[in-house]
DOPA-290150 format. One line per 3 residues: number of its first residue (from 1); for each residue x, y, z of C-alpha. Coordinates in steps of 0.25 Angstrom, whole numbers. Layout:
BEGIN
NUM	X:Y:Z | ... .
***
This chain:
BEGIN
1	-192:-221:-161 | -181:-218:-170 | -179:-204:-174 .
4	-182:-200:-188 | -169:-198:-195 | -164:-188:-205 .
7	-166:-190:-220 | -154:-199:-224 | -151:-191:-236 .
10	-147:-179:-228 | -133:-181:-222 | -128:-174:-210 .
13	-115:-166:-211 | -108:-172:-198 | -108:-183:-188 .
16	-114:-175:-177 | -126:-172:-184 | -128:-186:-189 .
19	-127:-190:-174 | -137:-180:-169 | -147:-185:-180 .
22	-147:-198:-172 | -153:-191:-159 | -166:-198:-156 .
25	-163:-210:-165 | -166:-223:-158 | -160:-232:-168 .
28	-148:-240:-163 | -136:-232:-165 | -125:-240:-157 .
31	-125:-255:-152 | -115:-263:-145 | -116:-276:-138 .
34	-119:-269:-125 | -127:-257:-128 | -136:-250:-139 .
37	-138:-235:-142 | -148:-228:-151 | -143:-217:-160 .
40	-149:-207:-151 | -141:-213:-139 | -128:-214:-148 .
43	-129:-199:-151 | -132:-195:-136 | -120:-204:-131 .
46	-111:-197:-141 | -117:-183:-137 | -113:-186:-122 .
49	-99:-189:-126 | -99:-177:-135 | -103:-168:-123 .
52	-92:-175:-115 | -81:-172:-126 | -85:-158:-127 .
55	-84:-156:-112 | -70:-163:-112 | -65:-155:-124 .
58	-53:-147:-123 | -44:-138:-133 | -38:-145:-145 .
61	-44:-155:-155 | -57:-161:-150 | -52:-175:-152 .
64	-57:-187:-145 | -49:-200:-146 | -57:-213:-144 .
67	-50:-225:-140 | -61:-236:-139 | -65:-249:-146 .
70	-79:-248:-153 | -86:-244:-140 | -99:-236:-140 .
73	-92:-224:-135 | -83:-224:-148 | -96:-221:-156 .
76	-102:-211:-146 | -89:-203:-146 | -89:-203:-161 .
79	-103:-196:-160 | -98:-188:-148 | -86:-182:-157 .
82	-96:-178:-168 | -105:-171:-158 | -94:-164:-151 .
85	-87:-160:-163 | -75:-169:-158 | -66:-178:-165 .
88	-64:-193:-162 | -51:-200:-164 | -53:-215:-164 .
91	-40:-221:-157 | -36:-235:-162 | -34:-244:-150 .
94	-26:-253:-158 | -15:-243:-159 | -2:-245:-151 .
97	0:-236:-139 | 10:-226:-146 | 0:-225:-158 .
100	-12:-223:-150 | -5:-212:-142 | 0:-205:-155 .
103	-14:-206:-161 | -21:-199:-148 | -10:-188:-148 .
106	-11:-186:-164 | -26:-184:-164 | -26:-174:-152 .
109	-36:-182:-143 | -41:-173:-132 | -50:-184:-127 .
112	-50:-199:-127 | -62:-209:-126 | -57:-223:-122 .
115	-60:-234:-112 | -52:-240:-100 | -44:-249:-110 .
118	-41:-237:-119 | -37:-229:-107 | -27:-240:-103 .
121	-20:-238:-116 | -21:-222:-116 | -14:-222:-102 .
124	-1:-227:-108 | -1:-216:-118 | 3:-202:-119 .
127	-9:-196:-125 | -9:-182:-120 | -22:-183:-113 .
130	-26:-182:-98 | -34:-194:-92 | -47:-186:-92 .
133	-46:-184:-107 | -49:-199:-108 | -63:-204:-107 .
136	-65:-219:-104 | -78:-224:-109 | -79:-236:-99 .
139	-76:-227:-87 | -89:-224:-79 | -85:-209:-78 .
142	-87:-208:-93 | -101:-212:-92 | -104:-202:-82 .
145	-97:-191:-90 | -106:-194:-102 | -118:-194:-93 .
148	-115:-179:-90 | -114:-176:-105 | -127:-181:-110 .
151	-135:-170:-116 | -150:-170:-120 | -147:-166:-134 .
154	-134:-170:-141 | -128:-159:-149 | -116:-157:-159 .
157	-104:-149:-159 | -98:-156:-172 | -100:-153:-186 .
160	-96:-157:-200 | -82:-152:-199 | -79:-158:-185 .
163	-68:-167:-185 | -74:-180:-180 | -64:-191:-182 .
166	-49:-193:-183 | -47:-207:-189 | -34:-213:-188 .
169	-28:-220:-200 | -22:-234:-198 | -8:-229:-197 .
172	-3:-242:-203 | 7:-234:-212 | 12:-223:-202 .
175	6:-214:-191 | -9:-214:-191 | -16:-202:-196 .
178	-30:-197:-191 | -40:-194:-202 | -49:-182:-199 .
181	-64:-184:-201 | -75:-173:-199 | -89:-176:-196 .
184	-93:-171:-210 | -84:-182:-216 | -89:-193:-207 .
187	-103:-189:-210 | -101:-190:-225 | -94:-203:-223 .
190	-105:-209:-215 | -116:-205:-225 | -107:-210:-237 .
193	-105:-223:-230 | -119:-225:-227 | -123:-223:-241 .
196	-112:-231:-247 | -114:-244:-238 | -129:-243:-236 .
199	-129:-239:-221 | -144:-239:-216 | -150:-236:-203 .
202	-154:-251:-200 | -139:-255:-201 | -132:-260:-189 .
205	-117:-257:-191 | -107:-265:-184 | -95:-257:-180 .
208	-83:-267:-178 | -72:-258:-184 | -65:-249:-174 .
211	-72:-235:-172 | -58:-228:-172 | -57:-231:-187 .
214	-65:-224:-199 | -71:-238:-203 | -80:-239:-192 .
217	-84:-224:-191 | -85:-220:-205 | -91:-233:-211 .
220	-100:-237:-199 | -102:-227:-188 | -104:-215:-196 .
223	-113:-222:-207 | -122:-228:-196 | -124:-214:-190 .
226	-128:-209:-203 | -139:-219:-205 | -142:-222:-190 .
229	-138:-236:-191 | -134:-244:-179 | -119:-245:-175 .
232	-115:-258:-167 | -101:-258:-161 | -92:-268:-154 .
235	-78:-264:-148 | -69:-271:-158 | -70:-279:-170 .
238	-70:-294:-168 | -70:-304:-180 | -77:-315:-171 .
241	-87:-305:-165 | -91:-299:-178 | -102:-308:-182 .
244	-108:-309:-168 | -108:-294:-167 | -114:-292:-181 .
247	-125:-302:-177 | -127:-296:-163 | -129:-282:-169 .
250	-136:-286:-182 | -125:-278:-189 | -128:-275:-204 .
253	-115:-267:-207 | -100:-266:-202 | -87:-261:-206 .
256	-74:-268:-207 | -59:-267:-211 | -53:-278:-220 .
259	-45:-284:-208 | -58:-285:-199 | -65:-292:-211 .
262	-53:-302:-212 | -55:-306:-197 | -70:-308:-199 .
265	-68:-317:-211 | -58:-325:-203 | -68:-329:-193 .
268	-73:-343:-194 | -85:-344:-203 | -99:-348:-199 .
271	-111:-352:-207 | -119:-341:-199 | -109:-329:-203 .
274	-119:-323:-212 | -130:-323:-201 | -129:-308:-198 .
277	-135:-295:-203 | -123:-289:-209 | -126:-283:-222 .
280	-113:-275:-226 | -100:-271:-221 | -89:-260:-225 .
283	-74:-261:-225 | -62:-258:-233 | -51:-267:-239 .
286	-59:-280:-238 | -55:-290:-249 | -67:-294:-259 .
289	-64:-308:-254 | -67:-304:-240 | -79:-296:-243 .
292	-85:-308:-250 | -81:-318:-239 | -88:-308:-229 .
295	-101:-308:-237 | -101:-323:-238 | -99:-325:-223 .
298	-107:-314:-217 | -116:-309:-228 | -113:-295:-228 .
301	-107:-287:-239 | -94:-279:-237 | -92:-265:-243 .
304	-78:-263:-246 | -75:-248:-246 | -63:-239:-247 .
307	-62:-228:-237 | -53:-221:-227 | -54:-213:-215 .
310	-48:-201:-223 | -61:-200:-231 | -63:-200:-246 .
313	-72:-211:-251 | -66:-217:-264 | -75:-229:-267 .
316	-90:-230:-270 | -97:-244:-269 | -101:-250:-282 .
319	-109:-264:-281 | -103:-269:-294 | -88:-266:-290 .
322	-79:-278:-290 | -77:-284:-276 | -63:-278:-274 .
325	-67:-264:-278 | -70:-253:-269 | -81:-248:-278 .
328	-80:-236:-288 | -73:-223:-285 | -82:-215:-277 .
331	-80:-203:-286 | -72:-198:-298 | -61:-193:-288 .
334	-57:-207:-284 | -45:-211:-292 | -33:-221:-292 .
337	-20:-212:-293 | -6:-215:-296 | 1:-206:-285 .
340	13:-204:-293 | 7:-198:-305 | -7:-193:-299 .
343	-14:-200:-310 | -26:-209:-310 | -22:-224:-311 .
346	-27:-233:-323 | -39:-241:-320 | -36:-255:-315 .
349	-37:-267:-325 | -42:-279:-317 | -40:-293:-321 .
352	-51:-304:-319 | -47:-306:-305 | -48:-291:-302 .
355	-33:-289:-301 | -27:-276:-307 | -20:-278:-319 .
358	-13:-264:-319 | -10:-261:-305 | 2:-252:-307 .
361	-7:-243:-316 | -20:-244:-309 | -17:-245:-294 .
364	-15:-231:-287 | -19:-223:-275 | -34:-221:-272 .
367	-36:-206:-273 | -48:-197:-271 | -46:-184:-279 .
370	-57:-177:-272 | -55:-183:-258 | -47:-172:-253 .
373	-59:-165:-248 | -64:-178:-240 | -51:-181:-233 .
376	-51:-172:-220 | -36:-175:-217 | -28:-181:-206 .
379	-27:-175:-192 | -14:-167:-190 | -7:-174:-202 .
382	-5:-164:-214 | 5:-173:-221 | -5:-185:-221 .
385	-16:-175:-227 | -6:-171:-238 | -3:-186:-241 .
388	-18:-189:-242 | -22:-177:-250 | -13:-174:-262 .
391	-16:-167:-275 | -30:-164:-269 | -33:-179:-269 .
394	-35:-189:-258 | -25:-200:-258 | -30:-213:-251 .
397	-16:-219:-250 | -23:-232:-255 | -22:-239:-268 .
400	-33:-242:-278 | -37:-244:-292 | -49:-242:-301 .
403	-53:-253:-311 | -58:-251:-325 | -72:-252:-321 .
406	-70:-241:-311 | -70:-248:-298 | -61:-244:-287 .
409	-51:-253:-279 | -43:-252:-267 | -28:-258:-269 .
412	-22:-256:-256 | -14:-245:-248 | -3:-237:-254 .
415	7:-245:-246 | 2:-258:-252 | 10:-256:-265 .
418	20:-267:-268 | 30:-264:-279 | 33:-276:-287 .
421	41:-276:-300 | 39:-261:-302 | 24:-262:-300 .
424	15:-258:-289 | 6:-269:-283 | -5:-268:-272 .
427	-3:-277:-260 | -19:-277:-259 | -19:-283:-273 .
430	-10:-294:-269 | -18:-297:-257 | -31:-298:-266 .
433	-24:-308:-275 | -20:-316:-263 | -34:-316:-258 .
436	-39:-321:-271 .
***
């Protein structure tokens, strides 16, 4: 019988407490094609790994690198870090050897969780760790170690101020940075996402985006934990396998990025595409045309949001917002600012096609004038912190505009400006015109 749950109006201050709330909960917490775990079992698997991590802890930052696809152990180690008061650094397996080596050294991993394939890569690198500091989840000895650390009653050494995540930025414009995220911030994010996108306990959340990225953790795993929904996981995203997986699990929700959405829409169309249980999905930077096409083919509504691993939420959903808008500014501190003058930009005047008539005056950097308290900083990168927080404001590094009706729009990255005949033009605006 499912354990009675706390009043959903009362939020918990940290991820560890949210996990312990799930003890005794026999609702499905995690599913794969090969096995299922109730939430009670998820917590106990996490607790066994937390005990193992505590035993293996040595001096220095309690940072655990995870070099895995979306395997069950990745999710168990997220819970383990919360319960042990440790920090997970999700390592991107698509990084080149030199980049991966630099990432591991940068975030001071004292323990790495991987598999045989990951170990083959790590053996070529100078990561500064002895072989016994690497745990292989597909090694029989690993299962034996866990059996020795299963306890009758899981406990927590974590708390709201415990640093839980180091989330790597993409590094597409330079050296990758690691964003700090405490248990308190992730818990707040979980509850906010659950409220914003309507997560409920009956949801079945399909996790096809990589768990080393904030998208899967902040918009899917943590909200699912907050309401006790079911998380379903496959090792990697596959456009051809997406619909079979959704049907197999009975998935109602998923997250995506725009490139993955493009791959899905490029798959051959079938009259049975809408024969699935998907209700909604969440992602960023998907065009209005792609959102409409996805709904037409698959029957699910896509929520287009704006967010970042760094923290501050800028947009609030509005059902009457134009398709290309993010919604309305989340609070009065959200503004579009001219970085040169530190003044708010003019409201955007739109033509009948939704194009901005006054881009030079209206498009500027998206800023949260109260966001300095939400951003917890980058790991060992004071210069990047100073670039992100200036004049007491949080600067996103992204372009945007607010129209005369008060709706907020994303207009591309700062590096997307193209200077033509003395005027700035957003490359994203050009892309939208070409799509039309």
